[in-house]
BALOBA-1460 file (C-alpha; in Angstrom, 3 decimals):
// residues 170
<rec num="1" residu="m" x="-11.082" y="-25.971" z="33.584"/>
<rec num="2" residu="f" x="-9.225" y="-22.367" z="32.180"/>
<rec num="3" residu="d" x="-6.630" y="-20.803" z="33.419"/>
<rec num="4" residu="r" x="-7.566" y="-16.933" z="34.147"/>
<rec num="5" residu="t" x="-4.034" y="-15.906" z="34.397"/>
<rec num="6" residu="r" x="-2.953" y="-17.516" z="30.357"/>
<rec num="7" residu="v" x="-6.283" y="-16.162" z="29.229"/>
<rec num="8" residu="i" x="-5.238" y="-12.449" z="30.620"/>
<rec num="9" residu="i" x="-1.534" y="-13.533" z="29.289"/>
<rec num="10" residu="a" x="-2.796" y="-14.327" z="26.023"/>
<rec num="11" residu="v" x="-5.076" y="-11.060" z="25.810"/>
<rec num="12" residu="v" x="-2.300" y="-8.924" z="26.256"/>
<rec num="13" residu="a" x="-0.136" y="-9.888" z="23.853"/>
<rec num="14" residu="l" x="-2.019" y="-10.036" z="21.511"/>
<rec num="15" residu="l" x="-2.802" y="-6.686" z="21.998"/>
<rec num="16" residu="a" x="0.870" y="-5.761" z="21.935"/>
<rec num="17" residu="v" x="1.044" y="-7.604" z="18.479"/>
<rec num="18" residu="l" x="-2.164" y="-6.382" z="16.777"/>
<rec num="19" residu="p" x="-0.677" y="-1.952" z="16.678"/>
<rec num="20" residu="g" x="2.755" y="-3.647" z="14.923"/>
<rec num="21" residu="a" x="0.561" y="-6.240" z="12.554"/>
<rec num="22" residu="a" x="-1.675" y="-3.228" z="11.357"/>
<rec num="23" residu="f" x="1.509" y="-0.560" z="11.054"/>
<rec num="24" residu="l" x="3.115" y="-3.784" z="8.220"/>
<rec num="25" residu="h" x="0.255" y="-4.553" z="6.432"/>
<rec num="26" residu="y" x="-0.322" y="-1.246" z="5.899"/>
<rec num="27" residu="y" x="2.653" y="0.042" z="4.867"/>
<rec num="28" residu="l" x="4.135" y="-3.205" z="3.343"/>
<rec num="29" residu="p" x="4.126" y="-3.376" z="-0.195"/>
<rec num="30" residu="r" x="0.376" y="-6.018" z="-1.651"/>
<rec num="31" residu="h" x="-0.126" y="-6.339" z="-5.249"/>
<rec num="32" residu="d" x="-3.379" y="-6.724" z="-7.368"/>
<rec num="33" residu="v" x="-4.034" y="-7.806" z="-10.388"/>
<rec num="34" residu="v" x="-6.755" y="-5.657" z="-12.394"/>
<rec num="35" residu="r" x="-8.031" y="-4.206" z="-15.600"/>
<rec num="36" residu="i" x="-7.401" y="-0.339" z="-15.798"/>
<rec num="37" residu="i" x="-10.468" y="1.161" z="-16.470"/>
<rec num="38" residu="g" x="-9.567" y="4.994" z="-16.561"/>
<rec num="39" residu="v" x="-7.273" y="7.654" z="-15.131"/>
<rec num="40" residu="e" x="-7.585" y="11.132" z="-13.109"/>
<rec num="41" residu="n" x="-5.767" y="14.256" z="-12.172"/>
<rec num="42" residu="r" x="-6.943" y="16.350" z="-9.444"/>
<rec num="43" residu="r" x="-5.416" y="19.415" z="-7.942"/>
<rec num="44" residu="v" x="-5.412" y="19.462" z="-4.254"/>
<rec num="45" residu="d" x="-4.981" y="21.925" z="-1.283"/>
<rec num="46" residu="m" x="-1.669" y="20.411" z="0.612"/>
<rec num="47" residu="s" x="-4.276" y="18.565" z="3.378"/>
<rec num="48" residu="g" x="-5.831" y="16.810" z="0.596"/>
<rec num="49" residu="r" x="-9.125" y="18.233" z="-0.362"/>
<rec num="50" residu="p" x="-10.050" y="19.155" z="-3.762"/>
<rec num="51" residu="l" x="-9.931" y="22.319" z="-4.970"/>
<rec num="52" residu="q" x="-13.321" y="23.499" z="-6.021"/>
<rec num="53" residu="g" x="-13.511" y="26.193" z="-8.983"/>
<rec num="54" residu="g" x="-12.510" y="29.314" z="-7.861"/>
<rec num="55" residu="d" x="-10.237" y="28.170" z="-5.223"/>
<rec num="56" residu="r" x="-6.565" y="29.007" z="-5.905"/>
<rec num="57" residu="p" x="-4.249" y="28.703" z="-2.863"/>
<rec num="58" residu="q" x="-0.809" y="29.566" z="-2.962"/>
<rec num="59" residu="t" x="-0.049" y="25.497" z="-2.237"/>
<rec num="60" residu="g" x="-1.324" y="22.767" z="-3.715"/>
<rec num="61" residu="r" x="-0.606" y="19.421" z="-5.278"/>
<rec num="62" residu="d" x="-1.650" y="16.959" z="-8.105"/>
<rec num="63" residu="v" x="-3.027" y="13.537" z="-7.319"/>
<rec num="64" residu="y" x="-3.283" y="11.154" z="-9.886"/>
<rec num="65" residu="y" x="-6.044" y="8.445" z="-9.347"/>
<rec num="66" residu="i" x="-6.376" y="4.731" z="-11.344"/>
<rec num="67" residu="f" x="-8.959" y="3.316" z="-11.427"/>
<rec num="68" residu="a" x="-9.108" y="-0.467" z="-12.008"/>
<rec num="69" residu="e" x="-11.756" y="-2.910" z="-11.730"/>
<rec num="70" residu="d" x="-10.719" y="-7.147" z="-9.915"/>
<rec num="71" residu="a" x="-9.507" y="-9.180" z="-13.154"/>
<rec num="72" residu="e" x="-11.946" y="-11.616" z="-11.635"/>
<rec num="73" residu="t" x="-15.108" y="-10.667" z="-9.492"/>
<rec num="74" residu="k" x="-15.426" y="-7.304" z="-11.208"/>
<rec num="75" residu="a" x="-14.874" y="-5.435" z="-7.766"/>
<rec num="76" residu="p" x="-14.104" y="-1.972" z="-7.971"/>
<rec num="77" residu="h" x="-10.627" y="-0.690" z="-7.017"/>
<rec num="78" residu="v" x="-9.211" y="3.034" z="-6.602"/>
<rec num="79" residu="y" x="-5.357" y="3.908" z="-5.969"/>
<rec num="80" residu="r" x="-3.891" y="7.238" z="-5.300"/>
<rec num="81" residu="n" x="-0.733" y="7.652" z="-7.276"/>
<rec num="82" residu="e" x="1.424" y="10.087" z="-5.548"/>
<rec num="83" residu="d" x="4.848" y="10.450" z="-5.247"/>
<rec num="84" residu="t" x="6.202" y="8.880" z="-1.877"/>
<rec num="85" residu="g" x="9.936" y="11.018" z="-2.082"/>
<rec num="86" residu="w" x="12.403" y="10.991" z="0.555"/>
<rec num="87" residu="g" x="9.776" y="11.052" z="3.182"/>
<rec num="88" residu="f" x="8.739" y="7.787" z="5.250"/>
<rec num="89" residu="p" x="7.844" y="5.211" z="3.842"/>
<rec num="90" residu="f" x="10.856" y="4.919" z="2.451"/>
<rec num="91" residu="y" x="10.018" y="3.477" z="-0.930"/>
<rec num="92" residu="l" x="11.831" y="6.479" z="-2.915"/>
<rec num="93" residu="k" x="8.964" y="6.974" z="-5.497"/>
<rec num="94" residu="f" x="9.802" y="9.814" z="-7.949"/>
<rec num="95" residu="n" x="7.633" y="8.668" z="-10.772"/>
<rec num="96" residu="s" x="4.080" y="9.302" z="-10.584"/>
<rec num="97" residu="a" x="4.003" y="10.533" z="-13.306"/>
<rec num="98" residu="d" x="5.561" y="7.970" z="-15.470"/>
<rec num="99" residu="v" x="3.196" y="4.419" z="-13.314"/>
<rec num="100" residu="q" x="0.108" y="7.266" z="-14.520"/>
<rec num="101" residu="a" x="1.223" y="7.409" z="-17.994"/>
<rec num="102" residu="v" x="1.743" y="3.645" z="-18.162"/>
<rec num="103" residu="a" x="-2.101" y="3.358" z="-16.142"/>
<rec num="104" residu="a" x="-3.367" y="5.411" z="-18.799"/>
<rec num="105" residu="s" x="-1.626" y="3.420" z="-21.826"/>
<rec num="106" residu="i" x="-2.776" y="0.458" z="-20.240"/>
<rec num="107" residu="a" x="-6.759" y="1.776" z="-19.752"/>
<rec num="108" residu="s" x="-6.747" y="2.267" z="-23.034"/>
<rec num="109" residu="e" x="-5.792" y="-0.929" z="-24.466"/>
<rec num="110" residu="k" x="-8.350" y="-2.597" z="-21.485"/>
<rec num="111" residu="g" x="-5.641" y="-4.685" z="-20.155"/>
<rec num="112" residu="l" x="-4.795" y="-6.302" z="-17.296"/>
<rec num="113" residu="a" x="-2.269" y="-4.764" z="-14.717"/>
<rec num="114" residu="i" x="-0.523" y="-5.300" z="-11.394"/>
<rec num="115" residu="v" x="-0.358" y="-2.710" z="-9.505"/>
<rec num="116" residu="t" x="1.704" y="-2.907" z="-6.914"/>
<rec num="117" residu="k" x="0.779" y="-0.985" z="-3.705"/>
<rec num="118" residu="y" x="0.630" y="-0.244" z="0.298"/>
<rec num="119" residu="g" x="-2.168" y="1.119" z="2.506"/>
<rec num="120" residu="w" x="-5.826" y="0.547" z="2.874"/>
<rec num="121" residu="r" x="-9.040" y="1.543" z="1.357"/>
<rec num="122" residu="v" x="-11.133" y="3.003" z="4.062"/>
<rec num="123" residu="n" x="-14.118" y="4.757" z="1.998"/>
<rec num="124" residu="l" x="-15.824" y="6.250" z="5.710"/>
<rec num="125" residu="l" x="-12.202" y="8.920" z="4.812"/>
<rec num="126" residu="s" x="-11.820" y="9.137" z="1.935"/>
<rec num="127" residu="w" x="-8.364" y="6.366" z="1.653"/>
<rec num="128" residu="f" x="-6.682" y="4.876" z="-1.262"/>
<rec num="129" residu="p" x="-3.939" y="3.184" z="-1.154"/>
<rec num="130" residu="n" x="-1.139" y="4.293" z="-2.962"/>
<rec num="131" residu="a" x="0.109" y="2.865" z="-6.160"/>
<rec num="132" residu="i" x="3.531" y="2.446" z="-6.069"/>
<rec num="133" residu="n" x="4.194" y="0.171" z="-9.766"/>
<rec num="134" residu="i" x="1.933" y="-0.889" z="-12.410"/>
<rec num="135" residu="r" x="2.849" y="-3.429" z="-15.219"/>
<rec num="136" residu="r" x="1.666" y="-4.893" z="-17.826"/>
<rec num="137" residu="t" x="0.703" y="-8.907" z="-17.418"/>
<rec num="138" residu="e" x="-0.836" y="-11.340" z="-18.767"/>
<rec num="139" residu="p" x="-4.313" y="-13.581" z="-17.356"/>
<rec num="140" residu="n" x="-3.162" y="-16.021" z="-14.344"/>
<rec num="141" residu="p" x="0.404" y="-14.357" z="-13.516"/>
<rec num="142" residu="t" x="2.484" y="-15.847" z="-10.542"/>
<rec num="143" residu="i" x="3.467" y="-12.981" z="-8.391"/>
<rec num="144" residu="i" x="6.455" y="-13.520" z="-5.667"/>
<rec num="145" residu="p" x="6.542" y="-10.648" z="-3.012"/>
<rec num="146" residu="w" x="10.385" y="-10.564" z="-2.747"/>
<rec num="147" residu="f" x="10.728" y="-7.527" z="-0.900"/>
<rec num="148" residu="n" x="8.173" y="-8.877" z="1.952"/>
<rec num="149" residu="i" x="10.285" y="-11.761" z="2.144"/>
<rec num="150" residu="f" x="13.314" y="-10.521" z="2.424"/>
<rec num="151" residu="f" x="12.164" y="-8.280" z="5.130"/>
<rec num="152" residu="f" x="10.937" y="-11.123" z="6.951"/>
<rec num="153" residu="a" x="13.530" y="-12.893" z="6.317"/>
<rec num="154" residu="a" x="15.998" y="-9.740" z="7.799"/>
<rec num="155" residu="f" x="13.525" y="-9.646" z="10.698"/>
<rec num="156" residu="g" x="13.335" y="-13.066" z="11.526"/>
<rec num="157" residu="a" x="16.786" y="-12.759" z="11.841"/>
<rec num="158" residu="l" x="17.355" y="-9.367" z="14.232"/>
<rec num="159" residu="a" x="14.936" y="-11.287" z="16.506"/>
<rec num="160" residu="i" x="16.712" y="-14.227" z="16.996"/>
<rec num="161" residu="w" x="20.414" y="-12.761" z="17.218"/>
<rec num="162" residu="v" x="18.493" y="-10.637" z="19.796"/>
<rec num="163" residu="i" x="16.983" y="-13.488" z="21.743"/>
<rec num="164" residu="r" x="20.838" y="-14.763" z="21.669"/>
<rec num="165" residu="r" x="21.800" y="-12.024" z="23.040"/>
<rec num="166" residu="a" x="19.634" y="-11.089" z="26.031"/>
<rec num="167" residu="r" x="20.307" y="-14.551" z="26.829"/>
<rec num="168" residu="r" x="23.859" y="-14.477" z="27.181"/>
<rec num="169" residu="a" x="23.560" y="-11.148" z="28.953"/>
<rec num="170" residu="r" x="21.999" y="-13.519" z="31.472"/>
């Protein structure tokens, strides 16, 4: 037989952990090996909607897009390429035009690239992951996610320190 209390505790613990895991999955960098096939620049209003021919609001911004396909499966990938600036997430990215130039150069060569990104692609909401960095690569590269390794090591050390302090306080 199963213990109903343990099942309830497990479900509550899972529901407590899922939002944090989703937050980390969205904001921590990931890498894709893709073939860049095109780039585009769109002028959008401050809410992110593309401007139409006659629309000329006073405030708008440029959003760069990078079109790619998976190197192995040929599945399409679309990336947004915007500066994060000083705001959250703290990638301090101020070089979206330079990243776009590298993407255009790789697209003209039909070469492979490693795209470092954060975010999710949600078709229904027209969400695109933001490309943080793009660099040329050869087929079958070895990718080591150093940032994520250091992040989780620091997070684990902090958790151990908090647990030890809490045990000492009791």
